[in-house]
C-alpha positions as CSV (number, residue, x, y, z in Angstrom):
1,M,122.3,101.3,90.9
2,K,118.8,99.7,91.2
3,K,116.0,101.2,89.0
4,E,112.8,102.0,90.4
5,Y,109.3,101.4,88.9
6,Q,105.6,101.5,89.6
7,A,103.0,99.1,88.4
8,F,99.1,98.8,88.8
9,I,98.6,95.1,89.8
10,E,95.6,93.1,91.1
11,G,95.6,89.3,91.9
12,F,99.0,87.8,91.4
13,K,101.1,85.2,93.1
14,E,104.5,86.1,94.5
15,G,107.4,84.3,92.9
16,E,105.6,83.5,89.8
17,E,106.3,85.1,86.4
18,I,103.6,87.6,85.4
19,E,103.1,90.1,82.6
20,L,102.8,93.7,83.5
21,E,103.2,97.2,82.3
22,I,105.7,99.2,84.4
23,K,106.5,102.9,84.6
24,D,110.0,104.0,85.1
25,L,110.4,106.3,88.3
26,T,114.2,106.5,88.1
27,P,115.4,110.0,87.8
28,G,116.9,110.8,84.5
29,P,115.8,111.2,80.8
30,Y,113.7,108.1,80.8
31,K,111.6,108.9,83.9
32,Y,107.9,108.1,83.3
33,D,108.5,105.9,80.2
34,S,106.4,102.7,80.2
35,R,106.9,99.3,78.8
36,R,105.4,95.9,79.0
37,V,107.4,93.1,80.6
38,K,107.4,89.7,82.2
39,A,108.8,89.7,85.7
40,I,109.0,87.9,88.9
41,L,107.9,89.8,92.1
42,S,108.9,89.4,95.7
43,S,107.7,91.3,98.8
44,S,111.2,90.6,100.3
45,P,114.0,92.3,98.5
46,E,116.3,89.6,100.0
47,K,114.7,86.9,97.7
48,L,115.6,89.0,94.6
49,P,119.0,90.6,95.5
50,D,119.7,91.5,91.8
51,G,116.1,92.8,91.3
52,D,114.9,96.3,91.0
53,I,112.4,98.3,93.2
54,L,108.8,98.1,92.4
55,W,106.1,100.3,93.9
56,I,102.7,98.4,93.6
57,R,99.4,100.2,93.2
58,S,96.0,98.5,93.2
59,Q,93.7,99.2,90.2
60,S,91.9,101.8,92.4
61,G,95.3,103.5,93.0
62,F,96.0,102.4,96.5
63,L,99.8,102.5,97.1
64,H,101.2,99.5,99.0
65,P,103.1,100.9,102.0
66,S,106.5,99.3,101.2
67,P,108.3,98.7,97.9
68,W,108.7,95.1,96.4
69,A,111.5,93.6,94.5
70,M,111.1,92.8,90.8
71,K,113.3,90.9,88.4
72,I,112.5,91.4,84.7
73,T,112.7,88.1,82.8
74,Q,111.7,89.3,79.4
75,E,110.9,92.5,77.5
76,L,107.5,92.4,75.8
77,G,107.5,96.0,74.2
78,A,109.4,99.0,73.5
79,Y,109.5,102.0,75.8
80,V,106.6,104.4,75.3
81,H,108.3,107.9,75.7
82,Q,106.2,110.2,77.9
83,P,107.7,113.6,78.9
84,P,107.6,114.5,82.6
85,Y,104.3,116.1,83.8
86,S,104.2,120.1,83.2
87,D,101.4,122.6,83.7
88,I,99.7,123.7,80.6
89,G,99.6,127.4,80.8
């Protein structure tokens, strides 16, 4: 099963390895955990068939209308555990 992530990214070249911080969107106990990785991105999932799903947001928060593919090439940091959002009440 492919994992699903989100990243805030500006100014990169498709197909080149870049460093980024990703947030896990996959349902389960690690949802919303963040980590730093090196990865290759593609707007076409066919170019990275073994890649995961990446939702790209601009630095201002604009969500790209369709998901990209991402293949993690190197882990740069450990997960930063963040519990799912809940109302403070």
